[in-house]
C-alpha positions as a Markdown table, in Angstrom:
| # | Residue | x | y | z |
|---|---|---|---|---|
| 1 | Met | -78.3 | 97.5 | 50.1 |
| 2 | Pro | -77.3 | 101.2 | 50.5 |
| 3 | Leu | -80.0 | 103.6 | 51.8 |
| 4 | Ser | -79.5 | 105.7 | 48.6 |
| 5 | Val | -81.0 | 102.8 | 46.5 |
| 6 | Tyr | -84.2 | 102.8 | 48.6 |
| 7 | Val | -84.3 | 106.6 | 48.2 |
| 8 | Leu | -84.3 | 106.1 | 44.4 |
| 9 | Gly | -87.0 | 103.5 | 44.7 |
| 10 | Phe | -89.1 | 106.0 | 46.7 |
| 11 | Gly | -88.8 | 108.5 | 43.9 |
| 12 | Ile | -90.1 | 106.0 | 41.4 |
| 13 | Phe | -93.0 | 105.2 | 43.7 |
| 14 | Thr | -94.1 | 108.8 | 44.0 |
| 15 | Gln | -93.9 | 109.5 | 40.2 |
| 16 | Gly | -95.2 | 106.0 | 39.3 |
| 17 | Thr | -98.3 | 106.7 | 41.3 |
| 18 | Ser | -99.0 | 109.6 | 39.0 |
| 19 | Glu | -98.5 | 107.5 | 35.9 |
| 20 | Phe | -101.3 | 105.1 | 36.8 |
| 21 | Met | -103.6 | 107.0 | 39.3 |
| 22 | Leu | -105.8 | 108.5 | 36.6 |
| 23 | Ser | -107.5 | 105.2 | 36.1 |
| 24 | Gly | -109.2 | 105.7 | 39.4 |
| 25 | Leu | -109.8 | 109.5 | 39.0 |
| 26 | Leu | -111.5 | 109.6 | 35.6 |
| 27 | Pro | -115.1 | 109.8 | 36.6 |
| 28 | Asp | -114.5 | 112.6 | 39.1 |
| 29 | Leu | -112.1 | 114.5 | 36.9 |
| 30 | Ala | -114.4 | 114.3 | 33.8 |
| 31 | Asp | -117.3 | 115.6 | 35.8 |
| 32 | Asp | -115.3 | 118.5 | 37.3 |
| 33 | Leu | -113.7 | 119.6 | 33.9 |
| 34 | Gly | -117.0 | 119.1 | 32.0 |
| 35 | Val | -115.6 | 116.5 | 29.5 |
| 36 | Ser | -116.6 | 113.0 | 28.7 |
| 37 | Ile | -114.9 | 110.0 | 30.3 |
| 38 | Pro | -113.3 | 109.0 | 27.0 |
| 39 | Ala | -111.9 | 112.5 | 26.7 |
| 40 | Ala | -110.6 | 112.4 | 30.2 |
| 41 | Gly | -109.0 | 109.0 | 29.3 |
| 42 | Leu | -106.9 | 110.9 | 26.7 |
| 43 | Leu | -105.0 | 112.3 | 29.7 |
| 44 | Ile | -103.6 | 108.9 | 30.2 |
| 45 | Ser | -102.5 | 108.9 | 26.5 |
| 46 | Ala | -101.0 | 112.4 | 27.1 |
| 47 | Phe | -98.7 | 111.0 | 29.8 |
| 48 | Ala | -97.8 | 108.1 | 27.6 |
| 49 | Val | -96.9 | 110.5 | 24.7 |
| 50 | Gly | -94.5 | 112.3 | 27.1 |
| 51 | Met | -92.9 | 109.0 | 28.0 |
| 52 | Val | -92.5 | 108.1 | 24.4 |
| 53 | Ile | -90.7 | 111.3 | 23.6 |
| 54 | Gly | -88.9 | 111.7 | 26.9 |
| 55 | Ala | -87.4 | 108.3 | 27.3 |
| 56 | Pro | -85.0 | 108.2 | 24.4 |
| 57 | Leu | -84.5 | 112.0 | 24.3 |
| 58 | Leu | -83.5 | 112.3 | 28.0 |
| 59 | Ala | -81.6 | 109.1 | 27.9 |
| 60 | Ile | -79.2 | 110.8 | 25.5 |
| 61 | Thr | -79.4 | 114.3 | 27.1 |
| 62 | Thr | -78.5 | 113.1 | 30.6 |
| 63 | Leu | -75.9 | 110.6 | 29.5 |
| 64 | Arg | -73.1 | 112.8 | 30.9 |
| 65 | Trp | -74.9 | 114.8 | 33.6 |
| 66 | Pro | -74.0 | 114.4 | 37.3 |
| 67 | Arg | -76.7 | 112.0 | 38.4 |
| 68 | Arg | -77.7 | 113.8 | 41.6 |
| 69 | Thr | -78.1 | 117.0 | 39.5 |
| 70 | Ala | -80.2 | 115.2 | 36.9 |
| 71 | Leu | -82.5 | 113.6 | 39.5 |
| 72 | Val | -83.1 | 116.7 | 41.5 |
| 73 | Ala | -83.7 | 118.8 | 38.4 |
| 74 | Leu | -86.1 | 116.3 | 36.8 |
| 75 | Gln | -88.1 | 115.8 | 40.0 |
| 76 | Gly | -88.3 | 119.6 | 40.5 |
| 77 | Val | -90.0 | 120.0 | 37.1 |
| 78 | Phe | -92.3 | 117.1 | 37.9 |
| 79 | Val | -93.4 | 118.7 | 41.2 |
| 80 | Leu | -94.1 | 122.1 | 39.4 |
| 81 | Ala | -96.1 | 120.3 | 36.7 |
| 82 | His | -98.3 | 118.6 | 39.3 |
| 83 | Ile | -98.8 | 121.9 | 41.2 |
| 84 | Val | -100.0 | 123.5 | 38.0 |
| 85 | Gly | -102.1 | 120.5 | 37.2 |
| 86 | Ala | -103.7 | 120.6 | 40.6 |
| 87 | Met | -104.8 | 124.2 | 40.0 |
| 88 | Ala | -105.8 | 123.7 | 36.4 |
| 89 | Thr | -109.2 | 125.0 | 35.5 |
| 90 | Thr | -109.2 | 123.8 | 31.9 |
| 91 | Tyr | -108.8 | 120.4 | 30.3 |
| 92 | Glu | -106.1 | 121.8 | 27.9 |
| 93 | Leu | -103.8 | 123.0 | 30.7 |
| 94 | Leu | -104.1 | 119.7 | 32.6 |
| 95 | Phe | -103.3 | 117.9 | 29.3 |
| 96 | Ala | -100.1 | 119.9 | 28.9 |
| 97 | Thr | -99.0 | 119.2 | 32.5 |
| 98 | Arg | -99.4 | 115.5 | 31.9 |
| 99 | Val | -97.1 | 115.6 | 28.9 |
| 100 | Ile | -94.4 | 117.6 | 30.8 |
| 101 | Ser | -94.7 | 115.3 | 33.8 |
| 102 | Ala | -94.1 | 112.3 | 31.7 |
| 103 | Leu | -91.2 | 113.8 | 29.9 |
| 104 | Val | -89.2 | 114.3 | 33.0 |
| 105 | Tyr | -90.4 | 111.1 | 34.7 |
| 106 | Ala | -89.1 | 109.1 | 31.8 |
| 107 | Gly | -85.7 | 110.7 | 32.2 |
| 108 | Cys | -85.7 | 110.3 | 36.0 |
| 109 | Phe | -86.5 | 106.6 | 35.8 |
| 110 | Gly | -83.5 | 105.9 | 33.6 |
| 111 | Val | -81.1 | 108.0 | 35.7 |
| 112 | Ala | -82.4 | 106.4 | 38.9 |
| 113 | Leu | -81.7 | 102.9 | 37.6 |
| 114 | Ala | -78.3 | 103.9 | 36.4 |
| 115 | Thr | -77.4 | 105.4 | 39.7 |
| 116 | Ala | -78.6 | 102.3 | 41.6 |
| 117 | Val | -76.4 | 100.1 | 39.4 |
| 118 | Ser | -73.3 | 102.4 | 40.0 |
| 119 | Leu | -73.8 | 102.3 | 43.8 |
| 120 | Val | -73.5 | 98.6 | 44.4 |
| 121 | Pro | -71.0 | 95.9 | 43.5 |
| 122 | Pro | -71.6 | 93.8 | 40.3 |
| 123 | Gly | -73.1 | 90.9 | 42.3 |
| 124 | Ser | -75.8 | 93.1 | 43.7 |
| 125 | Thr | -76.9 | 94.8 | 40.5 |
| 126 | Gly | -80.0 | 92.8 | 40.0 |
| 127 | Lys | -81.2 | 93.4 | 43.6 |
| 128 | Ala | -80.5 | 97.2 | 43.3 |
| 129 | Val | -82.5 | 97.5 | 40.1 |
| 130 | Ala | -85.3 | 95.4 | 41.6 |
| 131 | Thr | -85.4 | 97.7 | 44.6 |
| 132 | Val | -85.7 | 100.9 | 42.4 |
| 133 | Ala | -88.1 | 99.4 | 39.8 |
| 134 | Gly | -90.1 | 97.9 | 42.6 |
| 135 | Gly | -91.3 | 101.4 | 43.4 |
| 136 | Leu | -93.5 | 101.3 | 40.4 |
| 137 | Thr | -95.1 | 98.0 | 41.5 |
| 138 | Leu | -95.6 | 99.5 | 44.9 |
| 139 | Ala | -97.3 | 102.4 | 43.3 |
| 140 | Thr | -100.0 | 100.1 | 41.7 |
| 141 | Ile | -100.6 | 98.4 | 45.1 |
| 142 | Val | -100.5 | 101.4 | 47.4 |
| 143 | Gly | -100.2 | 104.7 | 45.6 |
| 144 | Val | -103.0 | 104.3 | 43.0 |
| 145 | Pro | -105.7 | 103.0 | 45.5 |
| 146 | Ala | -104.6 | 105.7 | 48.0 |
| 147 | Gly | -105.0 | 108.4 | 45.3 |
| 148 | Thr | -108.4 | 107.0 | 44.3 |
| 149 | Leu | -109.5 | 107.0 | 48.0 |
| 150 | Leu | -108.2 | 110.5 | 48.5 |
| 151 | Ser | -110.0 | 111.8 | 45.4 |
| 152 | Gln | -113.3 | 110.3 | 46.6 |
| 153 | Tyr | -113.1 | 112.3 | 49.9 |
| 154 | Ala | -111.3 | 115.5 | 48.8 |
| 155 | Gly | -111.5 | 115.6 | 45.0 |
| 156 | Trp | -109.2 | 114.6 | 42.2 |
| 157 | Arg | -107.0 | 117.7 | 42.8 |
| 158 | Ala | -106.0 | 116.4 | 46.2 |
| 159 | Ala | -104.4 | 113.4 | 44.6 |
| 160 | Phe | -102.3 | 115.7 | 42.4 |
| 161 | Trp | -101.3 | 117.8 | 45.5 |
| 162 | Ala | -100.4 | 114.6 | 47.3 |
| 163 | Val | -98.1 | 113.4 | 44.5 |
| 164 | Ala | -96.4 | 116.8 | 44.3 |
| 165 | Ala | -95.8 | 116.7 | 48.1 |
| 166 | Ala | -94.5 | 113.2 | 48.1 |
| 167 | Thr | -92.2 | 113.9 | 45.1 |
| 168 | Met | -90.9 | 117.0 | 46.9 |
| 169 | Val | -89.9 | 114.8 | 49.9 |
| 170 | Ser | -88.1 | 112.5 | 47.4 |
| 171 | Leu | -86.3 | 115.4 | 45.8 |
| 172 | Leu | -85.0 | 116.6 | 49.2 |
| 173 | Trp | -84.0 | 113.1 | 50.2 |
| 174 | Thr | -82.2 | 112.7 | 46.9 |
| 175 | Ala | -80.2 | 115.9 | 47.3 |
| 176 | Phe | -78.8 | 114.6 | 50.6 |
| 177 | Ala | -78.5 | 110.9 | 50.0 |
| 178 | Ile | -77.3 | 110.5 | 46.4 |
| 179 | Pro | -73.6 | 111.0 | 45.4 |
| 180 | Gly | -73.0 | 113.8 | 43.0 |
| 181 | Gly | -70.5 | 112.4 | 40.5 |
| 182 | Arg | -70.0 | 109.4 | 38.4 |
| 183 | Ala | -68.9 | 106.2 | 40.1 |
| 184 | Asp | -65.3 | 105.2 | 40.2 |
| 185 | Gly | -64.2 | 103.2 | 37.2 |
| 186 | Glu | -67.5 | 103.7 | 35.4 |
| 187 | Pro | -66.8 | 104.5 | 31.7 |
| 188 | Pro | -68.6 | 107.2 | 29.8 |
| 189 | Arg | -71.2 | 106.2 | 27.3 |
| 190 | Ser | -71.0 | 107.0 | 23.6 |
| 191 | Ala | -74.3 | 108.1 | 21.9 |
| 192 | Arg | -72.8 | 107.1 | 18.5 |
| 193 | Ala | -72.0 | 103.6 | 19.7 |
| 194 | Glu | -75.5 | 103.2 | 21.2 |
| 195 | Leu | -77.1 | 104.3 | 17.9 |
| 196 | Arg | -75.2 | 101.7 | 16.0 |
| 197 | Gly | -76.6 | 99.0 | 18.2 |
| 198 | Met | -80.2 | 100.0 | 17.3 |
| 199 | Lys | -80.0 | 98.9 | 13.7 |
| 200 | Arg | -81.2 | 95.2 | 14.2 |
| 201 | Pro | -84.6 | 94.5 | 12.7 |
| 202 | His | -85.3 | 91.8 | 15.3 |
| 203 | Leu | -85.0 | 94.5 | 18.0 |
| 204 | Trp | -87.8 | 96.6 | 16.4 |
| 205 | Leu | -90.0 | 93.5 | 16.2 |
| 206 | Ser | -89.5 | 93.1 | 19.9 |
| 207 | Tyr | -90.5 | 96.8 | 20.4 |
| 208 | Ala | -93.7 | 96.1 | 18.5 |
| 209 | Ile | -94.4 | 93.1 | 20.8 |
| 210 | Thr | -93.9 | 95.4 | 23.8 |
| 211 | Ala | -96.3 | 98.0 | 22.4 |
| 212 | Phe | -99.1 | 95.4 | 21.7 |
| 213 | Thr | -98.6 | 93.7 | 25.1 |
| 214 | Phe | -98.8 | 96.8 | 27.2 |
| 215 | Gly | -101.6 | 98.3 | 25.1 |
| 216 | Ala | -103.6 | 95.1 | 25.7 |
| 217 | Val | -103.3 | 95.7 | 29.5 |
| 218 | Ile | -103.7 | 99.4 | 29.7 |
| 219 | Val | -106.8 | 99.7 | 27.5 |
| 220 | Thr | -108.8 | 97.7 | 30.2 |
| 221 | Phe | -107.0 | 99.2 | 33.2 |
| 222 | Ser | -107.5 | 102.8 | 32.0 |
| 223 | Tyr | -111.3 | 102.4 | 32.2 |
| 224 | Leu | -111.4 | 99.9 | 35.1 |
| 225 | Ala | -113.0 | 102.3 | 37.6 |
| 226 | Ser | -115.8 | 103.1 | 35.2 |
| 227 | Val | -116.3 | 99.4 | 34.4 |
| 228 | Leu | -116.5 | 98.5 | 38.1 |
| 229 | Thr | -118.9 | 101.3 | 39.0 |
| 230 | Glu | -121.0 | 101.7 | 35.9 |
| 231 | Val | -121.2 | 98.1 | 34.7 |
| 232 | Ser | -120.4 | 95.8 | 37.6 |
| 233 | Gly | -122.3 | 98.0 | 40.1 |
| 234 | Leu | -119.5 | 98.2 | 42.6 |
| 235 | Ala | -119.8 | 101.0 | 45.2 |
| 236 | Asp | -117.3 | 103.8 | 44.8 |
| 237 | Ala | -115.8 | 103.1 | 48.2 |
| 238 | Trp | -114.7 | 99.6 | 47.1 |
| 239 | Val | -112.8 | 100.8 | 43.9 |
| 240 | Pro | -109.5 | 101.5 | 45.6 |
| 241 | Gly | -109.4 | 98.1 | 47.2 |
| 242 | Val | -110.1 | 96.4 | 43.8 |
| 243 | Leu | -107.3 | 98.5 | 42.2 |
| 244 | Ala | -105.0 | 97.3 | 44.9 |
| 245 | Leu | -106.0 | 93.8 | 44.0 |
| 246 | Phe | -104.7 | 94.4 | 40.5 |
| 247 | Gly | -101.4 | 95.5 | 42.0 |
| 248 | Val | -101.2 | 92.3 | 44.2 |
| 249 | Gly | -101.7 | 90.2 | 41.1 |
| 250 | Gly | -99.0 | 92.2 | 39.4 |
| 251 | Leu | -96.6 | 91.6 | 42.2 |
| 252 | Leu | -97.1 | 87.8 | 41.9 |
| 253 | Gly | -96.8 | 88.0 | 38.1 |
| 254 | Ile | -93.5 | 89.9 | 38.3 |
| 255 | Thr | -92.1 | 87.4 | 40.8 |
| 256 | Leu | -92.9 | 84.4 | 38.7 |
| 257 | Gly | -92.2 | 86.1 | 35.4 |
| 258 | Ser | -88.7 | 87.1 | 36.4 |
| 259 | Arg | -87.8 | 83.5 | 37.0 |
| 260 | Trp | -89.2 | 82.3 | 33.7 |
| 261 | Ala | -87.9 | 85.1 | 31.5 |
| 262 | Gln | -84.2 | 84.5 | 32.0 |
| 263 | Thr | -84.3 | 81.1 | 30.3 |
| 264 | His | -87.5 | 81.2 | 28.2 |
| 265 | Pro | -88.4 | 84.8 | 27.3 |
| 266 | Leu | -90.5 | 84.1 | 24.2 |
| 267 | Arg | -92.3 | 81.2 | 25.7 |
| 268 | Thr | -93.1 | 83.4 | 28.8 |
| 269 | Leu | -94.3 | 86.2 | 26.5 |
| 270 | Leu | -96.5 | 83.8 | 24.4 |
| 271 | Trp | -98.2 | 82.2 | 27.4 |
| 272 | Gly | -98.6 | 85.6 | 29.1 |
| 273 | Leu | -100.3 | 87.0 | 26.0 |
| 274 | Val | -102.6 | 84.0 | 25.7 |
| 275 | Gly | -103.6 | 84.5 | 29.4 |
| 276 | Leu | -104.2 | 88.2 | 28.7 |
| 277 | Met | -106.5 | 87.3 | 25.9 |
| 278 | Ile | -108.5 | 84.9 | 28.1 |
| 279 | Val | -108.8 | 87.3 | 31.1 |
| 280 | Ser | -109.7 | 90.3 | 28.9 |
| 281 | Ala | -112.4 | 88.3 | 27.1 |
| 282 | Leu | -113.8 | 87.0 | 30.4 |
| 283 | Ile | -114.0 | 90.6 | 31.8 |
| 284 | Ala | -115.9 | 91.7 | 28.7 |
| 285 | Leu | -118.3 | 88.8 | 29.0 |
| 286 | Thr | -118.9 | 88.9 | 32.8 |
| 287 | Ala | -118.5 | 92.6 | 33.7 |
| 288 | Arg | -122.1 | 92.7 | 35.0 |
| 289 | His | -121.2 | 90.1 | 37.7 |
| 290 | Thr | -119.5 | 92.0 | 40.4 |
| 291 | Ala | -117.8 | 89.1 | 42.3 |
| 292 | Val | -116.5 | 87.6 | 39.1 |
| 293 | Thr | -115.1 | 90.9 | 37.8 |
| 294 | Val | -113.3 | 91.6 | 41.1 |
| 295 | Val | -111.6 | 88.2 | 40.9 |
| 296 | Leu | -110.7 | 88.8 | 37.2 |
| 297 | Val | -109.0 | 92.1 | 38.2 |
| 298 | Phe | -106.5 | 90.1 | 40.2 |
| 299 | Phe | -105.7 | 87.8 | 37.3 |
| 300 | Leu | -105.6 | 90.8 | 34.9 |
| 301 | Gly | -102.8 | 92.2 | 37.1 |
| 302 | Phe | -101.0 | 88.9 | 37.1 |
| 303 | Val | -101.0 | 88.4 | 33.3 |
| 304 | Ala | -100.2 | 92.1 | 32.8 |
| 305 | Trp | -97.0 | 92.0 | 34.8 |
| 306 | Val | -95.8 | 88.4 | 34.1 |
| 307 | Thr | -94.7 | 89.4 | 30.6 |
| 308 | Asn | -92.7 | 92.5 | 31.8 |
| 309 | Pro | -89.5 | 90.6 | 32.6 |
| 310 | Ala | -89.4 | 88.9 | 29.2 |
| 311 | Leu | -90.1 | 92.2 | 27.4 |
| 312 | Gln | -87.2 | 93.8 | 29.2 |
| 313 | Ala | -84.7 | 90.9 | 29.0 |
| 314 | Arg | -85.2 | 90.3 | 25.2 |
| 315 | Val | -84.3 | 93.8 | 24.1 |
| 316 | Tyr | -81.1 | 93.7 | 26.1 |
| 317 | Ala | -80.3 | 90.3 | 24.6 |
| 318 | Leu | -80.7 | 91.6 | 21.1 |
| 319 | Ala | -78.6 | 94.7 | 21.5 |
| 320 | Pro | -76.3 | 94.3 | 24.5 |
| 321 | Glu | -73.9 | 97.0 | 23.3 |
| 322 | Ala | -76.5 | 99.7 | 23.5 |
| 323 | Pro | -77.8 | 99.4 | 27.1 |
| 324 | Thr | -78.9 | 103.0 | 27.4 |
| 325 | Leu | -80.8 | 103.6 | 24.2 |
| 326 | Val | -82.2 | 100.1 | 23.8 |
| 327 | Gly | -84.0 | 100.3 | 27.1 |
| 328 | Ala | -85.1 | 103.9 | 26.7 |
| 329 | Thr | -86.7 | 102.9 | 23.3 |
| 330 | Asn | -88.4 | 100.0 | 25.0 |
| 331 | Thr | -89.9 | 102.6 | 27.4 |
| 332 | Ala | -91.1 | 104.4 | 24.4 |
| 333 | Ala | -92.6 | 101.2 | 23.0 |
| 334 | Phe | -94.4 | 100.6 | 26.3 |
| 335 | Asn | -95.9 | 104.0 | 26.0 |
| 336 | Val | -96.9 | 103.7 | 22.4 |
| 337 | Gly | -99.2 | 101.1 | 23.6 |
| 338 | Asn | -100.1 | 103.3 | 26.6 |
| 339 | Thr | -100.9 | 106.1 | 24.1 |
| 340 | Leu | -102.9 | 104.3 | 21.5 |
| 341 | Ala | -104.8 | 101.8 | 23.6 |
| 342 | Pro | -106.8 | 104.3 | 25.7 |
| 343 | Met | -107.6 | 106.2 | 22.5 |
| 344 | Leu | -109.0 | 103.0 | 20.9 |
| 345 | Gly | -110.9 | 102.2 | 24.1 |
| 346 | Gly | -112.4 | 105.7 | 24.1 |
| 347 | Leu | -113.4 | 105.4 | 20.5 |
| 348 | Val | -115.2 | 102.1 | 21.1 |
| 349 | Ile | -117.0 | 103.6 | 24.1 |
| 350 | Ser | -118.0 | 106.7 | 22.1 |
| 351 | Thr | -119.7 | 104.5 | 19.5 |
| 352 | Gly | -122.1 | 103.2 | 22.1 |
| 353 | His | -120.7 | 99.8 | 23.0 |
| 354 | Gly | -120.3 | 100.5 | 26.7 |
| 355 | Phe | -117.4 | 100.5 | 29.1 |
| 356 | Ala | -116.9 | 96.7 | 29.2 |
| 357 | Ser | -116.2 | 96.7 | 25.4 |
| 358 | Val | -112.7 | 98.1 | 26.0 |
| 359 | Ala | -111.7 | 94.6 | 27.1 |
| 360 | Trp | -112.4 | 93.3 | 23.6 |
| 361 | Val | -109.9 | 95.9 | 22.4 |
| 362 | Gly | -107.5 | 94.3 | 24.8 |
| 363 | Val | -108.2 | 90.8 | 23.3 |
| 364 | Ala | -107.4 | 92.1 | 19.8 |
| 365 | Leu | -104.2 | 93.8 | 20.9 |
| 366 | Ala | -103.0 | 90.7 | 22.8 |
| 367 | Ala | -103.8 | 88.5 | 19.8 |
| 368 | Thr | -101.7 | 90.7 | 17.6 |
| 369 | Gly | -98.9 | 90.5 | 20.2 |
| 370 | Cys | -99.2 | 86.7 | 20.1 |
| 371 | Leu | -98.7 | 86.7 | 16.3 |
| 372 | Ala | -95.7 | 89.0 | 16.5 |
| 373 | Thr | -94.2 | 86.7 | 19.3 |
| 374 | Leu | -94.6 | 83.6 | 17.1 |
| 375 | Trp | -92.9 | 85.5 | 14.3 |
| 376 | Ala | -90.0 | 86.4 | 16.6 |
| 377 | Trp | -89.9 | 82.8 | 17.9 |
| 378 | Arg | -89.5 | 81.6 | 14.3 |
| 379 | Leu | -86.8 | 84.2 | 13.5 |
| 380 | Ser | -84.9 | 83.3 | 16.7 |
| 381 | Gly | -84.4 | 79.8 | 15.4 |
| 382 | Arg | -82.6 | 81.1 | 12.4 |
| 383 | Thr | -80.1 | 83.3 | 14.2 |
| 384 | Pro | -77.8 | 82.5 | 17.2 |
| 385 | Ala | -78.7 | 84.3 | 20.4 |
| 386 | Pro | -76.0 | 86.8 | 21.5 |
| 387 | Ala | -74.6 | 86.9 | 25.0 |
| 388 | Val | -76.8 | 89.3 | 27.0 |
| 389 | Thr | -76.4 | 91.8 | 29.7 |
| 390 | Ser | -78.0 | 91.2 | 33.0 |
| 391 | Pro | -81.6 | 92.4 | 32.3 |
| 392 | Pro | -83.3 | 94.9 | 34.5 |
| 393 | Val | -85.3 | 93.1 | 37.1 |
| 394 | Pro | -89.0 | 93.7 | 36.4 |
| 395 | Gly | -91.3 | 96.1 | 38.0 |
| 396 | Asp | -90.8 | 99.1 | 35.8 |
| 397 | Thr | -92.7 | 100.0 | 32.6 |
| 398 | Gly | -89.7 | 99.9 | 30.4 |
| 399 | Ser | -87.0 | 102.3 | 31.6 |
| 400 | Thr | -83.4 | 101.4 | 31.7 |
| 401 | Pro | -80.3 | 102.7 | 33.4 |
| 402 | Ala | -78.7 | 105.6 | 31.6 |
| 403 | Gly | -75.4 | 104.1 | 32.5 |
| 404 | Gly | -76.5 | 100.6 | 31.4 |
| 405 | Pro | -76.6 | 97.4 | 33.3 |
| 406 | Arg | -73.4 | 95.6 | 34.2 |
| 407 | Arg | -72.3 | 92.6 | 32.2 |
| 408 | Ala | -73.3 | 89.2 | 33.3 |
| 409 | Ala | -72.5 | 85.7 | 32.1 |
| 410 | Leu | -76.1 | 85.0 | 31.0 |
| 411 | Thr | -77.3 | 83.6 | 27.8 |
| 412 | His | -80.6 | 82.2 | 26.6 |
| 413 | Thr | -82.0 | 80.3 | 23.7 |
| 414 | Gly | -84.6 | 82.9 | 22.8 |
| 415 | Thr | -87.5 | 80.6 | 23.7 |
């Protein structure tokens, strides 16, 4: 695997850490800015809003950009946004920096994956995408707990400075390691052709499943630090380790989910969502028992990520002729869930039901996802499954190569 592919994965690691690290910073951040924890939780939604807008918009905007130029420019804006965020003295300014950071991160993710695909021969496409997208998984295992630990000793602003510094290293590394032009023989993409591929109703049902599934995960994860410390009675010093446990569970989920999704995407989705309902309900019921909750965090990570490969593979199967926009819109769908779920969780907390009640919101969202998946399963029996492109290997939250994945002789039955 070329060194440049690992450089791209490092960039996703640094930016992905920022995407998820607020779950461990909320209590400290809320206290410093003088807002409630539910209000601070809206900063997670702000990042998700930026991803929703930025994914399809920048997928089209950067379609014809030299990739090194796009990566350096987008990471540069990301660094500046985090510097401003680290110095922000008002909630409103920090909110704005989160939206801007997410906009450029969404674009950077897509370009990074496209670049990785263009740098390797067709037989190594899956491994290249896995390497880049795996940066996000690594962020949940290492980056998020490290950010939480840093914030406990040096304040939440230190975590923002650390992300800015790490992303600056990635930017410089990118400028030297990534080729500047389009790969030989790689055809340009047509925005008009991609838009034509987005007209299938089944595709939009799949996007709804993505939103419900990820929303069911993120609503509990967003307030996990508060649940652990305020309800379970866990000492603050142990929170980073428990968050890392979520990432370890996610790594196992991704590994197994990637094997199951290629042949049985809807079945994998359905069982994953059922598992998510069960784990979320158990967290809500047993949150006061520290040891039980810690174990459940591992299983929450597992069921959270086991569905990701199927969510990715299915949209590519439904619209293989639109690899850029179909994946970018799936990114938006992930972040629709990421936007609305923390808001719903904050609303439930604000009505006096306590931090553990957010897990019941996760149960409801997962149940809705199950119903949508059953509907998709029924529809899939009425229409033949098209030949699909090689899906992105899981580990990302929904982004796709701006240049699209290479074709592979892969089909599936839809179940």
